[in-house]
ROPA-743864 format. One line per 4 residues: their letters; for each residue x negated, y, z of C-alpha. Coordinates in pm, 1 decimal. Layout:
REM residues N
a = X:Y:Z  ...
//
This chain:
REM residues 365
mgsv = 0.0:0.0:0.0  -283.3:233.6:94.4  -458.6:174.2:-239.6  -137.2:257.5:-427.5
vlfl = -102.0:588.5:-237.0  -469.3:667.2:-305.3  -421.2:592.5:-677.0  -111.9:815.3:-696.4
tltl = -292.5:1094.3:-509.1  -593.2:1081.1:-742.3  -364.3:1073.2:-1048.2  -172.0:1375.3:-919.2
lavt = -499.8:1560.7:-853.3  -624.7:1481.2:-1204.6  -303.4:1602.8:-1363.6  -304.4:1916.2:-1146.4
sstv = -671.0:1980.7:-1228.4  -617.4:1946.8:-1602.2  -311.3:2170.0:-1580.5  -500.1:2436.4:-1388.8
kscp = -787.4:2432.3:-1638.1  -561.7:2480.5:-1939.4  -370.3:2793.0:-2028.9  -23.1:2842.3:-1878.3
psdr = 264.8:2723.3:-2097.9  396.4:3080.2:-2105.4  71.4:3206.9:-2262.6  75.5:2923.7:-2515.7
aall = 437.1:3004.1:-2605.9  353.5:3374.0:-2647.5  61.9:3291.7:-2879.8  278.1:3063.4:-3093.0
afka = 545.4:3336.1:-3120.1  270.6:3581.6:-3218.8  144.5:3334.9:-3482.7  497.3:3279.0:-3619.0
alhe = 517.3:3645.2:-3726.8  199.3:3618.1:-3937.0  114.5:3440.7:-4261.6  -247.1:3356.2:-4343.3
pylg = -249.1:3152.8:-4667.2  -616.2:3099.2:-4756.6  -842.4:3020.8:-4460.5  -622.1:2820.1:-4226.2
ifns = -740.7:3004.7:-3917.4  -427.5:2904.3:-3727.6  -472.6:2532.7:-3801.7  -662.8:2502.6:-3473.5
wtgs = -371.2:2641.4:-3273.2  -244.1:2298.3:-3170.7  -226.8:2103.6:-2846.3  -130.3:2218.5:-2501.6
dcch = -450.8:2401.4:-2406.7  -481.2:2734.4:-2587.6  -799.3:2814.1:-2392.8  -1011.3:2564.4:-2585.8
nwyg = -1073.6:2554.2:-2959.8  -792.0:2789.8:-3057.6  -957.5:3009.1:-3317.0  -1001.5:3367.9:-3194.8
vscd = -856.8:3303.4:-2846.7  -1056.2:3335.1:-2524.2  -939.2:3288.6:-2167.6  -1050.7:3410.3:-1828.4
peth = -1266.8:3127.9:-1684.1  -1109.6:3156.7:-1340.1  -741.9:3223.0:-1404.4  -726.7:3049.2:-1746.7
rvad = -499.1:3326.4:-1867.7  -550.0:3446.2:-2226.2  -790.4:3742.5:-2208.7  -896.2:3809.1:-2568.4
inlr = -750.5:3779.9:-2916.6  -1026.6:3833.0:-3170.6  -909.6:3785.8:-3530.0  -1123.7:3961.8:-3790.9
gese = -1053.2:3936.3:-4162.5  -1414.8:4016.8:-4246.5  -1656.3:3795.2:-4060.7  -1968.1:3581.1:-4098.9
dpif = -1788.8:3292.1:-3933.7  -1836.8:2962.2:-4123.3  -1463.1:2945.4:-4197.7  -1506.9:3252.1:-4423.1
erah = -1833.1:3133.7:-4577.8  -1681.6:2801.3:-4674.9  -1388.9:2977.3:-4841.9  -1616.9:3230.6:-5017.4
rtgy = -1370.3:3509.2:-4948.3  -1261.5:3768.4:-4694.7  -937.8:3727.0:-4508.4  -587.7:3824.7:-4613.0
mtgy = -287.0:3806.8:-4385.8  68.9:3937.5:-4404.5  347.2:3967.2:-4151.1  361.3:4186.9:-3843.3
ispa = 232.9:4203.9:-3485.3  503.4:4041.8:-3274.6  605.1:4201.1:-2941.7  545.0:3851.2:-2801.3
ickl = 181.5:3958.1:-2766.4  290.4:4176.6:-2474.6  377.0:3864.7:-2272.6  3.2:3796.2:-2250.5
trls = -22.1:4028.0:-1952.7  -390.3:3960.0:-1878.0  -516.5:4062.4:-2222.1  -839.6:4261.0:-2214.6
siti = -893.2:4295.6:-2589.1  -679.9:4276.6:-2902.7  -868.5:4272.2:-3231.9  -655.5:4208.7:-3541.2
adwk = -876.6:4378.0:-3797.2  -931.5:4394.4:-4172.9  -655.2:4158.5:-4284.5  -535.7:4412.7:-4541.9
gisg = -172.1:4300.6:-4549.6  -38.7:4308.6:-4193.2  242.9:4564.8:-4179.6  512.5:4670.9:-3936.1
eipd = 453.0:4891.7:-3634.2  235.6:4874.4:-3323.7  467.9:4722.4:-3059.8  556.0:4988.4:-2800.6
cits = 528.6:4728.2:-2527.0  152.5:4709.2:-2587.0  122.6:5008.5:-2352.4  238.9:4783.5:-2066.2
lpfl = -78.0:4568.9:-2077.6  -260.0:4695.6:-1766.7  -599.1:4533.7:-1833.7  -634.8:4622.8:-2202.1
rild = -977.7:4767.7:-2284.6  -999.5:4724.7:-2663.0  -727.2:4776.4:-2924.5  -871.7:4734.6:-3274.5
lign = -624.0:4715.7:-3563.9  -841.0:4867.9:-3839.8  -784.5:4779.3:-4204.2  -422.1:4670.9:-4229.1
kisg = -94.6:4824.6:-4351.3  45.9:4913.8:-4012.1  292.0:5204.3:-4016.4  501.9:5396.6:-3766.2
dipa = 371.0:5608.2:-3480.5  100.8:5555.8:-3223.5  304.9:5451.5:-2915.3  402.7:5763.4:-2720.4
digr = 299.2:5603.4:-2390.4  -50.2:5505.1:-2511.9  -183.5:5705.5:-2216.3  -64.3:5430.6:-1980.8
ltrl = -360.3:5219.7:-2097.5  -591.6:5375.9:-1840.6  -867.5:5112.9:-1887.5  -885.8:5147.9:-2266.6
tvln = -1237.5:5212.9:-2399.4  -1181.7:5149.3:-2773.4  -882.3:5260.6:-2981.6  -932.7:5187.6:-3350.0
vadn = -634.3:5205.4:-3586.5  -825.6:5341.1:-3888.7  -734.5:5254.5:-4248.6  -363.2:5198.5:-4198.4
fisg = -43.4:5393.7:-4275.2  19.0:5528.9:-3926.6  217.2:5853.9:-3921.3  352.8:6096.7:-3665.1
tipp = 145.6:6311.4:-3432.1  -135.6:6227.4:-3192.3  56.4:6151.4:-2869.6  -11.8:6406.7:-2592.9
sltn = -53.0:6117.7:-2347.8  -364.1:6001.8:-2536.8  -569.6:6256.0:-2343.7  -485.5:6069.4:-2020.8
issl = -714.4:5780.3:-2119.2  -1015.4:5903.4:-1926.4  -1211.0:5581.4:-1997.8  -1184.8:5611.2:-2378.4
mhld = -1526.7:5596.6:-2548.8  -1448.3:5524.6:-2914.9  -1149.7:5679.3:-3094.9  -1104.1:5600.8:-3464.9
lrnn = -787.1:5726.8:-3635.3  -940.1:5775.7:-3982.4  -748.6:5736.5:-4305.7  -390.2:5741.5:-4186.7
klwg = -97.2:5981.7:-4227.1  -117.5:6160.7:-3894.2  3.9:6519.7:-3891.6  41.6:6803.5:-3644.9
eipr = -221.7:6951.8:-3418.4  -505.0:6790.4:-3226.5  -398.3:6813.9:-2859.1  -544.3:7130.7:-2706.1
nfgr = -659.6:6939.2:-2400.1  -850.8:6685.9:-2612.8  -1153.4:6773.9:-2398.7  -1006.7:6568.9:-2113.6
lrml = -1150.6:6260.3:-2286.5  -1480.6:6310.2:-2102.5  -1621.0:5961.5:-2177.8  -1571.4:5986.2:-2554.7
sral = -1881.2:5931.3:-2769.6  -1716.0:5904.8:-3113.5  -1403.4:6090.0:-3232.0  -1322.5:6000.5:-3592.6
lsrn = -1004.3:6166.4:-3721.3  -1083.1:6223.1:-4090.0  -851.2:6168.3:-4387.6  -523.7:6260.2:-4220.5
qlsg = -291.1:6560.2:-4245.9  -386.5:6727.7:-3919.7  -336.0:7103.8:-3899.7  -391.7:7388.7:-3657.0
qips = -721.2:7490.7:-3502.7  -1010.0:7285.8:-3368.2  -957.1:7277.1:-2989.0  -1241.7:7451.0:-2809.5
sisk = -1194.8:7203.1:-2522.7  -1380.6:6944.0:-2736.0  -1704.9:7105.5:-2623.0  -1635.7:6976.5:-2269.2
iyrl = -1687.6:6617.0:-2387.0  -2054.1:6608.4:-2292.6  -2109.2:6250.8:-2422.4  -1966.6:6319.6:-2769.3
adld = -2223.0:6229.6:-3037.5  -2010.3:6200.6:-3352.7  -1715.5:6427.7:-3441.3  -1548.7:6376.3:-3780.3
lsln = -1248.8:6596.7:-3858.1  -1305.4:6605.6:-4233.4  -1039.1:6592.7:-4505.0  -750.3:6734.9:-4304.7
slsg = -574.3:7073.9:-4313.5  -741.0:7232.9:-4012.1  -766.3:7611.5:-4015.2  -903.4:7896.5:-3806.9
pipd = -1262.9:7943.1:-3692.4  -1520.8:7688.0:-3579.7  -1552.9:7709.8:-3199.7  -1893.7:7852.2:-3118.4
slgr = -1917.4:7616.3:-2820.8  -1958.1:7312.0:-3049.7  -2316.5:7418.7:-3113.5  -2396.1:7405.6:-2742.5
msvl = -2302.0:7040.2:-2690.7  -2590.1:6838.4:-2551.2  -2567.4:6518.8:-2759.7  -2350.0:6605.9:-3061.5
gtln = -2551.0:6483.4:-3360.8  -2294.2:6458.8:-3640.3  -2031.1:6722.7:-3714.1  -1818.1:6670.6:-4025.6
ldgn = -1561.5:6944.2:-4088.6  -1560.9:6929.6:-4469.3  -1243.6:6940.9:-4675.6  -1030.8:7160.0:-4449.0
kisg = -905.9:7519.8:-4453.3  -1150.5:7650.0:-4194.9  -1225.0:8023.2:-4210.9  -1441.8:8270.9:-4023.9
tipv = -1819.3:8263.6:-4015.8  -2076.9:7995.3:-3938.2  -2146.5:8005.8:-3562.3  -2510.9:8085.0:-3495.0
slln = -2517.3:7806.3:-3236.0  -2465.8:7532.9:-3498.7  -2800.1:7602.7:-3669.1  -3007.8:7578.9:-3351.4
sris = -2840.0:7279.8:-3189.6  -2878.7:6903.0:-3153.1  -2664.7:6857.4:-3465.2  -2867.5:6686.7:-3737.5
nlnl = -2586.1:6603.3:-3980.1  -2370.3:6911.5:-4045.5  -2107.7:6919.2:-4320.4  -1897.0:7236.1:-4353.0
skna = -1835.8:7207.3:-4727.5  -1504.9:7266.5:-4906.5  -1359.8:7520.3:-4664.5  -1298.1:7896.3:-4669.1
iqgq = -1598.0:8000.2:-4457.2  -1713.0:8357.1:-4515.7  -2000.5:8589.2:-4428.0  -2369.9:8518.5:-4450.0
ipdv = -2570.3:8211.2:-4350.7  -2715.0:8313.1:-4011.0  -3087.2:8385.5:-4028.9  -3163.0:8189.3:-3713.3
fgpr = -3338.0:7871.8:-3827.6  -3637.0:7765.5:-3622.2  -3834.5:7466.5:-3493.5  -3521.5:7330.2:-3319.1
syft = -3338.0:7317.7:-3654.2  -3357.7:6956.0:-3771.5  -3111.7:6841.8:-4035.5  -3096.7:6510.4:-4215.6
aldl = -2811.9:6675.0:-4408.6  -2682.3:7034.3:-4419.4  -2391.1:7086.4:-4657.5  -2236.4:7432.6:-4692.9
aynn = -2112.7:7394.2:-5052.7  -1775.0:7517.7:-5183.3  -1722.9:7809.1:-4943.0  -1720.8:8188.7:-4970.1
lkgp = -2069.6:8252.0:-4834.4  -2242.8:8568.7:-4951.0  -2582.2:8733.7:-4922.2  -2926.7:8574.0:-4943.7
ipks = -3054.3:8233.7:-4837.3  -3211.0:8317.9:-4498.9  -3590.1:8327.7:-4502.0  -3605.7:8159.5:-4161.3
iisa = -3482.8:7835.7:-4317.7  -3842.6:7747.0:-4412.3  -3927.2:7740.0:-4039.4  -3680.2:7454.2:-3975.3
syig = -3864.9:7144.6:-3859.7  -3686.8:6932.0:-4122.6  -3406.9:6953.3:-4377.2  -3353.4:6635.9:-4578.9
hldl = -3047.4:6714.7:-4788.6  -2930.8:7073.0:-4847.1  -2633.1:7183.1:-5056.9  -2552.3:7553.1:-5095.4
shnh = -2376.5:7526.2:-5431.8  -2041.1:7683.1:-5523.8  -2069.9:7996.5:-5305.7  -2147.7:8364.2:-5373.0
lcgp = -2511.9:8364.5:-5265.8  -2760.2:8598.9:-5426.8  -3134.0:8662.3:-5431.5  -3452.8:8453.9:-5449.5
ipag = -3464.1:8093.3:-5330.5  -3738.9:8079.7:-5063.5  -4056.9:7898.7:-5163.4  -4192.8:7598.0:-4975.3
spfn = -4029.6:7323.4:-4772.5  -3749.3:7215.2:-4788.6  -3692.5:7378.0:-5126.5  -3980.0:7211.2:-5309.1
hlea = -3800.1:6873.7:-5311.0  -3448.4:6997.0:-5393.3  -3281.6:6985.9:-5731.8  -3090.0:7261.6:-5910.5
ssfv = -2757.7:7099.1:-5814.2  -2815.3:7222.7:-5457.4  -2791.1:7586.5:-5573.0  -2571.5:7602.5:-5884.0
yndc = -2251.1:7807.0:-5913.6  -2359.6:8098.5:-5698.4  -2351.4:8466.1:-5798.3  -2716.2:8543.3:-5857.4
lcgk = -2960.6:8299.6:-5701.7  -3295.4:8270.1:-5876.4  -3631.6:8100.6:-5845.8  -3727.6:7733.5:-5847.1
plka = -3552.8:7502.8:-5913.5  -3329.5:7756.7:-6095.5  -3445.0:8015.8:-6348.9  -3719.7:8257.0:-6249.1
c = -3626.1:8581.3:-6077.5
//
């Protein structure tokens, strides 16, 4: 009798142990409902989503080692994974992101990227995932608005919804995400103004908002983001002046404002800053190029083309420590092109379509 009890006890322990080590049935059911809303016809990435334990050998699914709850969904349509190499193609998937994903309440990261055909909207309930740190949906056909309550995701460090069809405005609550480090909203259909208190995102290192329909002025509060290294607001409909404070940011290295309706003059601070890649082309910037270049001026690229700049090319530009690419074309500049570096390696295309520039590489004065 005692041996029978011992056998039953050990069996029960084994069953309990295997149950504990596998994902909860509710997580498995949520994943299968998520999968049911998607169609991936070429690679068979969901073929592995079988059996009771979604924590082991389910492609793109990872679980917390202690709780065995689903923690990460990582599905990338462009990958070096063998499943892609064998198929000799990138991924393609249609369907939509099911709200069932929100039942996975311990999710830390959601990456459903570069599948090219996933449409529908971002489920509003995604803002109820308290542990979410990464939301990466780049490269699909997702439409609709960014969820209004996105600011509830207080642990979020990465928000990437670039290369989709997302419309509406940037939600005011976005600036509540004090942990956000990487924001990529490029190439969507966002309109309206950049929130004035954008500078509340103090941890941000990259803010990429290009190729939208954003309007209004560049918020001066951006200069309070002391970690910001890359700011891309190009190809929008932004207007007004460039905040002078942008040139006093300690780590800002890339500033792309090209293709807007920006007016006013070039702030002196931008030409003696940490910025090494500065693109102000295709705007309505007026006045002269400030004659303030010096040893601190280091530019891998300086593009001021297609503006309304007048006057001479400043002589101090030859005292810049380095200028790799320079484009001053399509302005109203006049006078001699300074001799020496960086002008001795530039082609005529850098200076054409001005009022009366002369000297190498253009015609002699």
